[in-house]
Structures are given as structure tokens and as C-alpha cells.
KOLKEDREN-406107 format. One record per residue: x, y, z of N, C-alpha, C, O, CB in turn. Coordinates in steps of 0.1 Angstrom, whole numbers, padded with zeros to 4 digits, always signed. Glycine has a CB too. Layout:
% KOLKEDREN-406107
XYZXYZXYZXYZXYZ/...
% end
This chain:
% KOLKEDREN-406107
-0426-0271-0826-0427-0274-0812-0417-0266-0804-0406-0265-0808-0425-0290-0809/-0421-0260-0793-0413-0252-0784-0410-0261-0772-0419-0266-0765-0419-0238-0780/-0397-0262-0769-0392-0270-0758-0384-0261-0749-0376-0253-0754-0383-0283-0762/-0385-0262-0736-0377-0254-0727-0374-0262-0714-0380-0272-0711-0385-0241-0723/-0364-0257-0707-0359-0263-0695-0361-0252-0684-0359-0240-0687-0344-0268-0695/-0364-0256-0672-0367-0246-0662-0368-0253-0648-0370-0265-0647-0380-0239-0664/-0367-0245-0638-0372-0249-0624-0386-0245-0623-0389-0233-0625-0363-0243-0613/-0395-0254-0621-0409-0250-0619-0413-0254-0605-0412-0266-0601-0419-0257-0630/-0416-0244-0596-0418-0247-0582-0406-0254-0576-0407-0263-0568-0431-0255-0580/-0394-0249-0580-0381-0254-0575-0378-0268-0579-0369-0275-0573-0381-0253-0560/-0385-0273-0589-0382-0287-0594-0378-0286-0608-0384-0280-0617-0395-0297-0593/-0367-0293-0612-0361-0293-0625-0371-0300-0635-0376-0311-0632-0347-0300-0626/-0374-0293-0646-0383-0298-0656-0378-0296-0670-0371-0286-0672-0398-0292-0654/-0381-0304-0679-0380-0301-0693-0394-0303-0699-0400-0314-0698-0369-0311-0700/-0398-0293-0706-0413-0292-0710-0415-0288-0725-0406-0283-0732-0419-0281-0701/-0427-0290-0729-0432-0285-0742-0441-0274-0739-0449-0275-0729-0439-0296-0751/-0440-0263-0746-0449-0251-0745-0458-0250-0757-0453-0249-0768-0441-0238-0742/-0471-0251-0755-0481-0250-0766-0493-0244-0760-0504-0250-0758-0484-0263-0773/-0492-0231-0757-0503-0223-0749-0504-0228-0735-0507-0220-0726-0517-0225-0756/-0501-0241-0732-0500-0247-0719-0486-0253-0718-0479-0255-0728-0511-0257-0716/-0482-0256-0705-0469-0262-0703-0471-0277-0700-0479-0281-0691-0461-0255-0691/-0464-0285-0708-0465-0300-0706-0452-0306-0702-0442-0303-0708-0470-0306-0720/-0452-0314-0692-0440-0321-0687-0436-0333-0695-0444-0342-0696-0443-0325-0672/-0424-0332-0701-0419-0343-0709-0417-0356-0702-0419-0367-0707-0407-0339-0716/-0414-0355-0689-0412-0367-0681-0425-0375-0680-0424-0387-0679-0407-0364-0667/-0436-0368-0679-0449-0375-0679-0452-0381-0692-0457-0392-0694-0461-0365-0674/-0450-0373-0703-0454-0377-0716-0445-0389-0721-0450-0398-0728-0452-0365-0726/-0432-0389-0717-0423-0400-0721-0422-0411-0711-0416-0421-0713-0410-0394-0723/-0428-0409-0699-0427-0418-0688-0413-0421-0684-0409-0433-0682-0435-0431-0692/-0405-0411-0684-0391-0412-0681-0387-0400-0671-0394-0390-0671-0382-0411-0694/-0376-0402-0664-0372-0391-0655-0367-0379-0663-0362-0380-0674-0361-0396-0645/-0368-0367-0657-0362-0355-0663-0347-0358-0666-0342-0354-0676-0364-0343-0654/-0340-0363-0656-0326-0366-0657-0323-0375-0669-0313-0372-0677-0320-0372-0645/-0331-0385-0671-0329-0394-0683-0331-0387-0696-0323-0388-0705-0338-0406-0682/-0341-0378-0696-0345-0371-0709-0333-0361-0712-0329-0360-0724-0358-0363-0707/-0328-0354-0702-0317-0345-0704-0305-0352-0709-0298-0347-0718-0315-0337-0691/-0302-0363-0703-0290-0371-0707-0291-0377-0721-0281-0380-0727-0286-0381-0697/-0303-0378-0726-0305-0385-0739-0314-0377-0748-0321-0382-0756-0312-0399-0736/-0313-0364-0746-0322-0354-0753-0322-0356-0768-0333-0357-0774-0319-0340-0750/-0310-0356-0774-0309-0357-0789-0313-0370-0794-0319-0371-0805-0295-0353-0793/-0311-0381-0786-0315-0394-0791-0330-0396-0790-0335-0404-0798-0308-0405-0782/-0337-0389-0781-0351-0389-0780-0359-0379-0789-0371-0379-0788-0355-0387-0766/-0351-0372-0797-0357-0361-0804-0369-0366-0813-0380-0360-0813-0346-0354-0813/-0366-0376-0821-0377-0381-0830-0389-0385-0822-0401-0383-0827-0372-0393-0839/-0387-0391-0811-0399-0396-0803-0406-0384-0797-0418-0383-0797-0393-0405-0791/-0399-0374-0793-0405-0361-0788-0414-0355-0798-0424-0350-0795-0394-0351-0782/-0409-0354-0811-0417-0348-0821-0431-0354-0824-0440-0348-0828-0408-0348-0834/-0432-0367-0821-0444-0374-0823-0454-0373-0811-0465-0378-0812-0441-0389-0825/-0450-0367-0800-0458-0366-0788-0471-0358-0791-0470-0348-0798-0450-0361-0776/-0482-0361-0784-0494-0354-0784-0497-0350-0770-0503-0358-0763-0506-0361-0791/-0494-0338-0766-0496-0334-0752-0511-0334-0748-0519-0331-0756-0491-0320-0749/-0513-0338-0735-0527-0338-0730-0527-0331-0716-0517-0329-0710-0533-0353-0730/-0539-0328-0712-0540-0321-0699-0534-0328-0687-0531-0322-0678-0555-0318-0696/-0534-0342-0688-0528-0349-0677-0513-0347-0675-0507-0349-0664-0530-0364-0679/-0507-0341-0685-0492-0339-0685-0489-0324-0683-0477-0320-0683-0486-0343-0698/-0499-0316-0681-0497-0301-0680-0493-0298-0665-0496-0305-0656-0510-0293-0683/-0484-0287-0664-0479-0283-0651-0481-0268-0650-0482-0261-0660-0464-0287-0649/-0481-0263-0637-0482-0249-0634-0472-0245-0623-0467-0254-0616-0497-0246-0630/-0470-0232-0623-0462-0228-0611-0452-0217-0616-0452-0212-0627-0454-0239-0605/-0444-0213-0606-0433-0203-0608-0422-0209-0617-0418-0220-0615-0428-0197-0595/-0418-0201-0627-0408-0206-0637-0395-0198-0636-0395-0186-0637-0414-0206-0652/-0384-0206-0635-0371-0200-0635-0364-0207-0648-0360-0218-0647-0363-0202-0622/-0363-0199-0659-0358-0205-0671-0343-0209-0670-0335-0202-0664-0361-0196-0682/-0340-0220-0678-0326-0224-0679-0323-0224-0694-0332-0222-0702-0324-0239-0673/-0310-0227-0698-0307-0229-0712-0316-0239-0718-0318-0250-0712-0292-0233-0713/-0322-0237-0729-0333-0246-0734-0328-0260-0738-0336-0269-0736-0339-0240-0747/-0315-0262-0742-0310-0275-0744-0301-0280-0733-0294-0272-0727-0303-0276-0758/-0301-0293-0730-0294-0297-0718-0279-0296-0719-0272-0295-0709-0298-0312-0715/-0274-0296-0731-0259-0296-0732-0255-0287-0744-0259-0290-0755-0253-0311-0733/-0246-0278-0742-0240-0270-0753-0225-0273-0753-0218-0270-0743-0242-0254-0752/-0221-0279-0764-0207-0284-0765-0197-0273-0769-0186-0272-0764-0206-0296-0774/-0202-0265-0779-0194-0255-0785-0203-0244-0791-0214-0247-0794-0184-0260-0795/-0197-0232-0793-0205-0222-0800-0196-0216-0811-0186-0209-0808-0209-0210-0789/-0200-0219-0823-0193-0212-0835-0202-0200-0839-0214-0202-0843-0190-0222-0847/-0197-0189-0839-0205-0177-0842-0200-0171-0856-0188-0168-0857-0205-0166-0831/-0209-0171-0866-0205-0167-0879-0208-0152-0881-0212-0145-0872-0213-0175-0890/-0205-0147-0893-0205-0133-0897-0212-0132-0911-0206-0129-0921-0190-0128-0898/-0225-0136-0911-0232-0139-0924-0241-0129-0930-0247-0132-0941-0239-0151-0922/-0243-0118-0923-0252-0107-0929-0244-0096-0935-0236-0089-0928-0262-0101-0917/-0245-0095-0948-0237-0085-0955-0239-0071-0950-0230-0063-0949-0241-0086-0970/-0252-0067-0947-0255-0054-0943-0249-0051-0929-0244-0040-0927-0270-0053-0941/-0248-0061-0920-0241-0058-0907-0226-0056-0910-0220-0047-0904-0243-0070-0898/-0220-0064-0918-0206-0063-0921-0203-0049-0927-0193-0043-0923-0201-0074-0930/-0211-0045-0937-0208-0032-0944-0210-0021-0933-0202-0012-0933-0219-0031-0955/-0221-0021-0925-0223-0010-0916-0212-0009-0905-0208+0001-0902-0236-0012-0909/-0208-0021-0900-0198-0021-0890-0184-0016-0895-0177-0009-0888-0196-0035-0885/-0181-0020-0907-0168-0015-0914-0169-0001-0917-0159+0007-0915-0165-0024-0926/-0181+0004-0922-0182+0018-0925-0180+0027-0913-0174+0037-0913-0196+0020-0931/-0186+0022-0901-0184+0030-0889-0170+0031-0884-0166+0039-0876-0193+0024-0878/-0161+0021-0889-0148+0021-0885-0139+0028-0896-0127+0029-0895-0143+0007-0883/-0146+0033-0906-0139+0040-0917-0133+0030-0927-0123+0034-0934-0128+0049-0911/-0138+0018-0928-0133+0008-0937-0142+0004-0948-0154+0005-0946-0130-0005-0929/-0137+0001-0959-0145-0004-0971-0147-0019-0969-0141-0026-0962-0138-0001-0984/-0157-0024-0977-0160-0038-0977-0148-0045-0984-0142-0040-0993-0173-0041-0985/-0145-0058-0980-0135-0065-0986-0140-0077-0994-0150-0083-0990-0125-0070-0975/-0134-0079-1006-0139-0090-1015-0138-0104-1009-0146-0112-1012-0131-0090-1027/-0128-0106-1000-0127-0119-0994-0139-0124-0986-0141-0136-0985-0115-0119-0985/-0146-0114-0980-0158-0118-0972-0168-0126-0980-0175-0135-0974-0164-0105-0967/-0169-0124-0993-0179-0131-1001-0175-0145-1005-0183-0152-1011-0182-0123-1014/-0163-0149-1003-0158-0162-1007-0162-0173-0999-0164-0184-1004-0143-0161-1008/-0163-0171-0986-0167-0182-0977-0171-0176-0963-0167-0165-0960-0156-0192-0975/-0180-0183-0956-0184-0177-0943-0174-0180-0932-0168-0190-0932-0197-0183-0938/-0171-0170-0924-0161-0171-0914-0167-0171-0900-0178-0166-0898-0150-0160-0915/-0160-0177-0890-0166-0178-0877-0155-0177-0866-0143-0179-0869-0174-0191-0875/-0159-0175-0854-0149-0177-0843-0156-0185-0832-0168-0187-0832-0145-0163-0837/-0149-0190-0823-0154-0198-0812-0157-0189-0800-0148-0181-0796-0145-0210-0807/-0169-0190-0794-0172-0183-0782-0169-0191-0769-0166-0202-0770-0187-0178-0783/-0171-0185-0758-0168-0190-0745-0180-0198-0739-0189-0191-0734-0162-0179-0735/-0180-0211-0739-0191-0219-0734-0194-0217-0719-0205-0218-0715-0190-0233-0737/-0183-0215-0710-0187-0214-0696-0195-0201-0693-0202-0201-0682-0174-0213-0688/-0195-0191-0701-0202-0179-0699-0215-0178-0707-0217-0169-0715-0193-0167-0701/-0223-0189-0706-0236-0189-0713-0247-0188-0703-0246-0193-0692-0237-0203-0721/-0257-0179-0707-0267-0176-0697-0281-0178-0703-0283-0177-0716-0266-0161-0694/-0291-0181-0695-0305-0183-0700-0312-0169-0700-0307-0159-0696-0312-0193-0691/-0324-0170-0706-0332-0158-0705-0337-0155-0691-0337-0164-0683-0345-0160-0715/-0340-0143-0688-0345-0138-0676-0335-0138-0664-0339-0137-0652-0357-0147-0672/-0322-0139-0667-0312-0138-0657-0304-0125-0659-0305-0119-0670-0302-0150-0657/-0298-0120-0648-0290-0108-0649-0276-0111-0656-0271-0121-0654-0288-0102-0636/-0272-0101-0663-0258-0101-0669-0250-0090-0662-0254-0078-0663-0259-0098-0685/-0239-0094-0656-0231-0084-0650-0224-0075-0659-0218-0079-0669-0220-0091-0641/-0224-0062-0656-0217-0052-0665-0202-0055-0663-0197-0056-0652-0221-0037-0660/-0194-0055-0674-0180-0058-0673-0172-0048-0665-0176-0036-0665-0174-0059-0688/-0162-0052-0658-0154-0043-0650-0146-0032-0657-0146-0021-0652-0145-0052-0642/-0140-0036-0668-0131-0027-0675-0137-0020-0687-0137-0008-0688-0118-0033-0679/-0142-0028-0696-0147-0022-0709-0159-0013-0706-0166-0015-0696-0151-0033-0719/-0161-0003-0715-0171+0007-0713-0180+0008-0726-0190+0016-0726-0165+0021-0710/-0177-0001-0736-0186-0001-0748-0192-0014-0749-0188-0023-0757-0177+0002-0761/-0203-0016-0741-0209-0029-0739-0221-0030-0749-0230-0021-0749-0214-0031-0724/-0222-0040-0757-0231-0040-0768-0239-0054-0768-0234-0064-0762-0224-0038-0782/-0250-0054-0774-0257-0067-0777-0256-0070-0792-0252-0062-0800-0272-0065-0774/-0258-0083-0796-0259-0087-0810-0271-0096-0811-0272-0107-0805-0246-0093-0814/-0280-0092-0820-0292-0100-0822-0290-0111-0833-0286-0108-0844-0304-0091-0827/-0291-0124-0828-0288-0135-0837-0298-0146-0835-0306-0146-0826-0273-0140-0835/-0297-0156-0845-0304-0169-0843-0293-0180-0842-0283-0180-0850-0313-0171-0856/-0295-0189-0833-0286-0201-0832-0293-0213-0837-0305-0216-0834-0282-0202-0817/-0285-0221-0845-0290-0234-0849-0283-0244-0840-0271-0243-0837-0286-0237-0865/-0290-0255-0836-0285-0265-0827-0283-0278-0834-0292-0283-0840-0295-0268-0815/-0270-0282-0835-0267-0295-0841-0272-0306-0832-0270-0306-0820-0251-0296-0844/-0279-0316-0839-0285-0327-0831-0279-0340-0834-0282-0350-0827-0299-0327-0833/-0271-0341-0845-0265-0354-0849-0252-0351-0856-0250-0341-0862-0275-0362-0858/-0243-0361-0854-0230-0360-0860-0230-0358-0875-0237-0365-0882-0221-0372-0857/-0221-0348-0879-0220-0347-0894-0206-0342-0896-0200-0335-0888-0231-0337-0899/-0200-0346-0908-0187-0342-0912-0187-0341-0927-0192-0350-0934-0176-0351-0906/-0180-0331-0932-0179-0329-0947-0192-0330-0954-0193-0336-0965-0170-0340-0952/-0202-0324-0948-0215-0323-0955-0215-0313-0966-0207-0304-0966-0227-0321-0945/-0225-0313-0975-0225-0304-0986-0239-0300-0989-0249-0308-0988-0219-0311-0999/-0241-0287-0993-0254-0282-0997-0265-0284-0988-0264-0283-0976-0257-0288-1010/-0276-0288-0994-0289-0289-0986-0289-0300-0976-0297-0300-0967-0301-0291-0995/-0280-0310-0977-0280-0320-0968-0275-0316-0954-0278-0322-0944-0271-0331-0973/-0268-0305-0954-0263-0300-0941-0273-0296-0931-0271-0298-0919-0254-0288-0943/-0285-0291-0935-0296-0287-0926-0302-0299-0919-0308-0297-0908-0306-0280-0934/-0300-0311-0924-0305-0323-0917-0298-0325-0903-0304-0332-0895-0303-0335-0926/-0287-0320-0901-0280-0321-0888-0286-0312-0878-0283-0313-0866-0266-0319-0889/-0294-0302-0882-0299-0292-0873-0313-0297-0867-0322-0300-0875-0301-0278-0880/-0314-0297-0854-0326-0302-0847-0335-0291-0842-0347-0293-0840-0322-0311-0835/-0329-0279-0841-0338-0268-0836-0330-0255-0837-0318-0254-0840-0342-0271-0822/-0338-0244-0833-0332-0230-0833-0336-0223-0820-0346-0226-0814-0338-0223-0846/-0328-0213-0817-0330-0205-0805-0326-0190-0809-0318-0188-0818-0322-0210-0793/-0332-0181-0801-0327-0167-0801-0313-0167-0794-0311-0174-0785-0337-0157-0795/-0304-0159-0799-0291-0158-0793-0287-0143-0793-0289-0136-0802-0280-0166-0802/-0281-0140-0781-0275-0126-0779-0260-0128-0777-0256-0134-0766-0282-0119-0768/-0252-0123-0786-0237-0123-0784-0233-0110-0778-0230-0100-0785-0230-0126-0798/-0232-0110-0765-0228-0098-0758-0213-0094-0762-0205-0103-0761-0229-0100-0742/-0211-0082-0765-0198-0078-0771-0192-0066-0764-0199-0057-0760-0199-0075-0786/-0179-0067-0763-0171-0056-0756-0163-0049-0768-0153-0053-0772-0160-0062-0746/-0169-0038-0772-0164-0031-0785-0151-0025-0783-0143-0026-0792-0174-0021-0789/-0148-0019-0772-0135-0013-0770-0124-0023-0770-0113-0021-0775-0135-0004-0757/-0126-0034-0763-0116-0045-0763-0115-0051-0777-0104-0053-0781-0120-0056-0753/-0126-0053-0784-0126-0059-0797-0118-0050-0807-0110-0055-0815-0140-0061-0802/-0120-0037-0806-0114-0028-0815-0099-0028-0814-0092-0027-0824-0119-0014-0812/-0094-0029-0801-0079-0029-0799-0073-0042-0803-0063-0042-0810-0076-0026-0784/-0080-0053-0800-0073-0066-0803-0073-0069-0818-0065-0076-0823-0080-0078-0795/-0083-0064-0825-0084-0067-0840-0073-0060-0847-0070-0064-0859-0098-0062-0845/-0066-0051-0841-0055-0044-0848-0043-0053-0850-0035-0051-0858-0050-0032-0839/-0042-0064-0842-0031-0074-0843-0035-0085-0852-0027-0094-0854-0027-0079-0830/-0047-0084-0859-0051-0093-0869-0053-0108-0864-0051-0117-0871-0041-0094-0881/-0057-0108-0851-0061-0122-0846-0073-0119-0837-0073-0111-0828-0049-0128-0838/-0084-0126-0840-0096-0124-0832-0108-0122-0841-0107-0124-0853-0094-0112-0823/-0119-0118-0836-0121-0113-0822-0119-0124-0812-0122-0136-0815-0135-0107-0820/-0114-0121-0800-0112-0130-0789-0118-0125-0776-0129-0128-0773-0097-0133-0788/-0110-0118-0768-0115-0114-0755-0127-0104-0756-0135-0104-0747-0103-0106-0748/-0128-0097-0767-0139-0089-0770-0152-0096-0772-0163-0090-0772-0137-0080-0781/-0151-0110-0773-0163-0117-0777-0166-0129-0768-0175-0137-0770-0162-0122-0791/-0158-0131-0757-0160-0143-0749-0166-0139-0735-0165-0147-0726-0147-0151-0747/-0171-0127-0734-0176-0123-0721-0189-0130-0717-0191-0134-0706-0178-0109-0721/-0199-0130-0727-0212-0137-0724-0220-0139-0736-0219-0132-0746-0220-0127-0715/-0227-0150-0736-0237-0153-0747-0250-0158-0740-0249-0166-0730-0231-0165-0757/-0261-0153-0744-0273-0158-0738-0283-0163-0748-0282-0159-0760-0280-0147-0730/-0291-0173-0744-0301-0179-0753-0315-0177-0749-0318-0176-0737-0297-0194-0755/-0324-0177-0758-0338-0175-0755-0344-0186-0747-0338-0196-0744-0346-0173-0768/-0357-0184-0743-0364-0194-0735-0366-0207-0741-0366-0217-0735-0378-0188-0730/-0368-0207-0755-0372-0219-0762-0363-0224-0772-0356-0217-0779-0385-0216-0769/-0362-0238-0773-0356-0245-0784-0368-0248-0793-0376-0256-0789-0348-0258-0779/-0368-0243-0805-0379-0245-0814-0375-0255-0825-0365-0253-0832-0384-0232-0820/-0382-0266-0826-0378-0277-0834-0377-0273-0849-0384-0264-0854-0387-0289-0833/-0368-0279-0856-0365-0275-0870-0377-0276-0880-0378-0268-0888-0354-0284-0876/-0385-0286-0878-0397-0287-0887-0405-0274-0887-0411-0270-0897-0406-0299-0883/-0406-0268-0875-0414-0256-0874-0408-0244-0880-0415-0235-0886-0417-0253-0859/-0395-0243-0879-0388-0231-0884-0385-0233-0899-0386-0223-0907-0375-0229-0877/-0381-0245-0904-0378-0246-0918-0390-0246-0927-0389-0244-0939-0371-0259-0920/-0402-0247-0921-0414-0246-0929-0416-0232-0933-0425-0229-0942-0427-0251-0921/-0408-0223-0928-0410-0208-0932-0400-0204-0943-0399-0192-0946-0407-0200-0919/-0394-0214-0949-0385-0211-0961-0393-0206-0973-0404-0212-0975-0376-0223-0964/-0387-0197-0980-0394-0192-0992-0388-0199-1004-0381-0208-1003-0392-0176-0993/-0392-0194-1016-0388-0201-1029-0373-0200-1031-0367-0208-1038-0395-0194-1040/-0366-0191-1024-0352-0190-1025-0344-0197-1014-0332-0195-1012-0348-0175-1025/-0352-0205-1006-0347-0213-0995-0342-0204-0983-0334-0209-0975-0336-0222-1000/-0347-0192-0983-0344-0183-0971-0355-0184-0961-0367-0186-0964-0342-0169-0975/-0351-0184-0948-0361-0186-0937-0367-0172-0934-0360-0162-0930-0354-0192-0925/-0380-0171-0935-0387-0158-0932-0390-0158-0917-0401-0162-0912-0401-0158-0941/-0381-0152-0910-0382-0151-0895-0379-0137-0891-0367-0133-0892-0373-0162-0888/-0388-0130-0885-0386-0116-0881-0382-0116-0866-0386-0125-0858-0399-0108-0883/-0373-0106-0863-0369-0105-0849-0367-0090-0846-0363-0082-0854-0357-0113-0846/-0369-0087-0833-0367-0073-0829-0360-0073-0816-0360-0083-0808-0381-0066-0828/-0353-0062-0813-0346-0060-0801-0350-0047-0794-0350-0037-0801-0330-0061-0803/-0353-0047-0782-0357-0035-0774-0347-0033-0763-0343-0043-0756-0371-0036-0768/-0344-0021-0760-0336-0017-0748-0345-0008-0740-0348+0003-0744-0323-0010-0752/-0348-0013-0728-0357-0006-0719-0370-0003-0726-0376+0008-0724-0350+0008-0714/-0375-0013-0733-0389-0012-0740-0388-0003-0752-0399+0000-0758-0399-0008-0730/-0377+0002-0756-0376+0011-0768-0370+0002-0779-0360-0004-0777-0367+0024-0765/-0377+0003-0791-0372-0005-0802-0359+0000-0807-0357+0012-0811-0382-0005-0814/-0348-0009-0808-0336-0005-0813-0333-0012-0826-0329-0005-0836-0325-0009-0803/-0335-0025-0827-0332-0033-0839-0344-0041-0844-0352-0045-0836-0319-0042-0837/-0345-0042-0858-0355-0050-0864-0350-0056-0876-0344-0049-0884-0368-0041-0867/-0352-0069-0878-0346-0075-0890-0353-0088-0893-0362-0093-0886-0331-0077-0888/-0349-0095-0904-0354-0107-0908-0343-0117-0912-0333-0113-0919-0364-0105-0920/-0344-0129-0908-0334-0139-0911-0332-0141-0926-0322-0146-0931-0337-0152-0904/-0343-0138-0934-0341-0140-0948-0332-0130-0956-0330-0130-0968-0355-0139-0954/-0327-0120-0948-0317-0111-0953-0303-0116-0952-0294-0109-0956-0319-0098-0945/-0301-0128-0947-0288-0134-0946-0282-0136-0959-0288-0140-0969-0289-0146-0937/-0268-0135-0960-0261-0137-0972-0257-0152-0973-0260-0159-0983-0249-0128-0973/-0250-0157-0962-0246-0171-0962-0257-0178-0954-0260-0174-0943-0232-0173-0955/-0262-0189-0959-0273-0197-0953-0267-0206-0942-0255-0207-0941-0281-0205-0963/-0276-0211-0934-0271-0221-0924-0264-0233-0931-0255-0239-0925-0283-0226-0915/-0269-0237-0943-0262-0248-0950-0248-0244-0954-0239-0252-0953-0270-0252-0962/-0246-0232-0958-0233-0227-0961-0224-0227-0949-0212-0232-0949-0233-0213-0966/-0229-0222-0937-0221-0222-0925-0218-0236-0920-0206-0239-0916-0229-0214-0914/-0227-0245-0920-0225-0259-0915-0215-0266-0925-0207-0274-0920-0238-0266-0914/-0216-0264-0938-0207-0270-0947-0193-0266-0944-0184-0274-0944-0211-0267-0961/-0191-0253-0942-0178-0247-0938-0173-0253-0925-0161-0257-0924-0179-0232-0938/-0181-0253-0915-0177-0257-0901-0174-0272-0901-0165-0276-0894-0189-0254-0891/-0180-0280-0910-0178-0294-0910-0167-0299-0918-0165-0311-0919-0191-0301-0914/-0160-0290-0925-0149-0295-0934-0138-0301-0925-0131-0295-0918-0143-0283-0942/-0137-0315-0927-0127-0323-0920-0128-0323-0905-0119-0328-0898-0113-0318-0924/-0139-0317-0900-0141-0316-0885-0155-0321-0882-0165-0316-0888-0138-0302-0880/-0157-0331-0873-0171-0335-0870-0178-0325-0862-0173-0320-0852-0171-0348-0863/-0191-0322-0866-0200-0314-0857-0208-0324-0849-0212-0334-0855-0210-0305-0866/-0210-0322-0837-0216-0332-0827-0228-0326-0821-0230-0313-0820-0206-0337-0817/-0237-0334-0815-0249-0329-0808-0245-0320-0797-0236-0322-0789-0257-0341-0803/-0252-0308-0797-0248-0298-0787-0240-0287-0792-0238-0277-0785-0242-0304-0776/-0235-0288-0804-0227-0277-0811-0237-0267-0815-0248-0270-0820-0219-0282-0823/-0233-0254-0814-0242-0243-0818-0236-0236-0830-0224-0233-0830-0243-0233-0806/-0244-0233-0840-0240-0225-0851-0247-0211-0851-0259-0211-0853-0242-0232-0865/-0240-0201-0848-0246-0187-0847-0247-0181-0860-0238-0181-0868-0239-0179-0837/-0258-0175-0863-0261-0168-0876-0252-0156-0879-0249-0152-0890-0275-0164-0877/-0246-0150-0868-0241-0137-0869-0251-0126-0867-0263-0130-0867-0234-0135-0883/-0247-0114-0866-0256-0103-0863-0265-0100-0874-0260-0098-0885-0249-0091-0858/-0278-0098-0872-0288-0093-0882-0283-0079-0886-0276-0072-0879-0302-0093-0876/-0287-0075-0898-0285-0062-0903-0291-0052-0893-0303-0053-0889-0291-0060-0916/-0284-0042-0888-0286-0032-0878-0290-0039-0865-0298-0033-0857-0298-0023-0883/-0284-0051-0862-0288-0058-0850-0279-0056-0838-0278-0064-0830-0288-0072-0853/-0272-0044-0838-0264-0041-0826-0262-0026-0826-0264-0019-0835-0250-0048-0827/-0257-0021-0814-0255-0007-0812-0244-0002-0820-0244+0010-0825-0253-0004-0797/-0233-0010-0823-0222-0006-0831-0227+0000-0844-0222+0010-0849-0212-0017-0834/-0237-0007-0850-0242-0002-0863-0251+0010-0862-0251+0019-0870-0250-0014-0870/-0258+0011-0851-0268+0021-0849-0261+0035-0845-0267+0045-0848-0279+0017-0838/-0250+0034-0839-0243+0046-0835-0249+0053-0823-0246+0065-0821-0243+0055-0847/-0257+0046-0815-0263+0052-0803-0254+0049-0791-0244+0042-0792-0277+0048-0801/-0259+0053-0779-0251+0051-0767-0251+0036-0763-0261+0029-0764-0257+0059-0756/-0239+0032-0758-0238+0018-0755-0245+0015-0742-0250+0024-0735-0223+0014-0753/-0246+0002-0738-0254-0003-0727-0248+0002-0714-0236+0004-0712-0255-0018-0727/-0257+0004-0704-0253+0008-0691-0259-0001-0681-0268-0009-0684-0258+0022-0688/-0254-0001-0668-0261-0008-0657-0276-0004-0656-0279+0008-0657-0253-0006-0643/-0284-0014-0654-0298-0011-0653-0306-0012-0665-0319-0013-0665-0300+0002-0648/-0299-0013-0677-0306-0015-0690-0311-0030-0691-0305-0039-0686-0296-0012-0702/-0323-0031-0697-0329-0044-0700-0329-0046-0715-0335-0038-0722-0343-0045-0694/-0323-0056-0720-0323-0059-0734-0332-0071-0737-0330-0082-0731-0308-0063-0739/-0341-0069-0746-0352-0079-0749-0352-0082-0764-0354-0073-0772-0366-0075-0744/-0350-0094-0768-0352-0098-0782-0364-0107-0783-0367-0116-0775-0340-0106-0787/-0372-0104-0793-0385-0110-0795-0387-0115-0810-0382-0109-0819-0397-0101-0792/-0393-0127-0811-0396-0133-0824-0409-0141-0822-0410-0149-0813-0385-0141-0829/-0419-0138-0831-0431-0146-0830-0428-0161-0832-0436-0169-0827-0441-0142-0841/-0418-0164-0838-0414-0179-0841-0406-0185-0830-0407-0197-0827-0407-0180-0854/-0396-0177-0825-0387-0183-0815-0389-0179-0801-0384-0185-0792-0373-0179-0818/-0398-0169-0798-0402-0166-0785-0394-0153-0780-0394-0143-0787-0398-0178-0775/-0389-0154-0768-0383-0142-0762-0370-0145-0755-0368-0156-0750-0393-0136-0751/-0361-0135-0755-0348-0136-0747-0347-0122-0740-0347-0112-0747-0335-0139-0755/-0347-0122-0727-0346-0109-0720-0336-0110-0709-0336-0120-0701-0360-0105-0715/-0327-0100-0708-0317-0100-0697-0315-0085-0692-0316-0076-0700-0303-0106-0702/-0313-0084-0679-0310-0071-0674-0295-0069-0670-0289-0079-0665-0319-0069-0661/-0289-0058-0674-0275-0056-0671-0274-0050-0657-0281-0040-0654-0269-0046-0682/-0266-0056-0649-0265-0052-0635-0250-0048-0631-0248-0044-0620-0270-0063-0625/
% end
């Protein structure tokens, strides 16, 4: 099930998309405000809904962040190919410690943007990059979870773009703390929150999720990858994040950058004003932003 939030004809809505747009407030017989304030508590009820034409809506759409509340963003570093390529481009070898446990940093939640909105080009940095990722949305409290039980706390997934300032990141990493300022400039999320049942059904015999994604800059293909290439699974990441710390509804777990999922790895020219960055997945939908 694909769920999204938007202004439709200048009215706030939270909807289901299934070839048509269906208004959750009509389906649940509750106000949009009530649904947004109780979104995670209503999750099981929403999954059981059967949309009908009486609940369909039409009009001009201005997309918002797909989930009503994002409490925190932990962004991991879980694709071996990405780490190897990024380190190679810096003249560095792979380190054994990376394989011992998944690592993450916290991103800046005030600078979160929806699909179809403009992203301002940074004033000082000149090496502006995208990072193609998948975000898992925590929907219920969990702490000290282990193994396969960890995925039960995930209610859905979204496309995620971790906009990165490579020149700032390169300098601050020299002091062995970070990334920090190079990574808190902006994060954007795709149009849709796709429920876990739909995405987890794509797991293979090795429990990897078969989910393809591509990134285009000005309609030219730059990056292409699959979530099943990940080294540390979402269960690994959530287990690590929940050690002695509760994960709560609205927390985001970022997968880290797909293999070849950024310009840093590709070695091409960094983003400029006027560029449009579009990430697409048959399973998760679309995320598109223009740099202005």
C-alpha cells in the first residue's frame, strides 16, 4: 500500500494511492488532523482498508513528507561497494573495522524536504552531491531487539536522498569526528510511504530485499542499484541502533548509499544550480527535486 500526504486543491490530505487517489479521512471517517496525530496507532486499521470510488479525490497535488512526523534520522553506511569506491577515490584502502558492525550518524531533521520541491544550492560549498538510499520508518517502540525480530518495528519504507557537501565533509573528517556539517544540509524523501508488507514480500531466500532503484540528473541516468546488494541488513542496523536506546515511532533508519549511488563514486561533475535530481523505483515510487 502506498500512502502519501499532500495539499490537494489547497486542502491538507493523507491518502492511499492505488492507480487512483483515495482520501483516508473518508475511508476511516476521521479528520485528516486526527489521522496524522495518530498515524502509527491507526496503521493496522489502515492496512485492512478496501478503497472504493466514493473515497477517491482529484485535483492539483502539492506533495508533503509522506509520514506526519519524523523524530530522528539515523543514516547508516551499509553498502560495501559504496564504501570501497568512496575510500578508493580518496586514496584509502578498506578497513577491517567496517565489517564488524554497522555505523551511522544523525542527520538534521529541520532540513527535511518532500519530493517535487526546490533544494537551495549551498552558499559556500561547491561539491554538492546526492546519495541514493532507502529509508525504513520505525512505527513502534523497540529496544535491544535482536535478529529477525527487529524488522517488526518497521512499518514502511521511502526513497531517501541524503544531500551531501563533499568539500566540507572531506575537511571535517580529517579531525576524526563526523561526518557532521557536510551531512546536515538537506535530506529529502519520496512521494510515498510504502507499507512493510509490500516491500518485505520482495525478500529472496537470503532474506535480502530485491528492490531496484535508479537516479537521473537532468533525465540522464547516473546511478542504478539494488537493495539486495546491501552488506548490513535493516535488521542489523536496527539491532545496532536499539542497543540500550529505544527507537520510537517516527524514527528513520537510512540504508546508506547504494553502490555507485552518488557522484563521489562516479567521479563526474558535481551538481549545479538548475539541475534536477530524480530517483525512481517501481516499488517505492519517485523522488524528484530541482537545485536552485
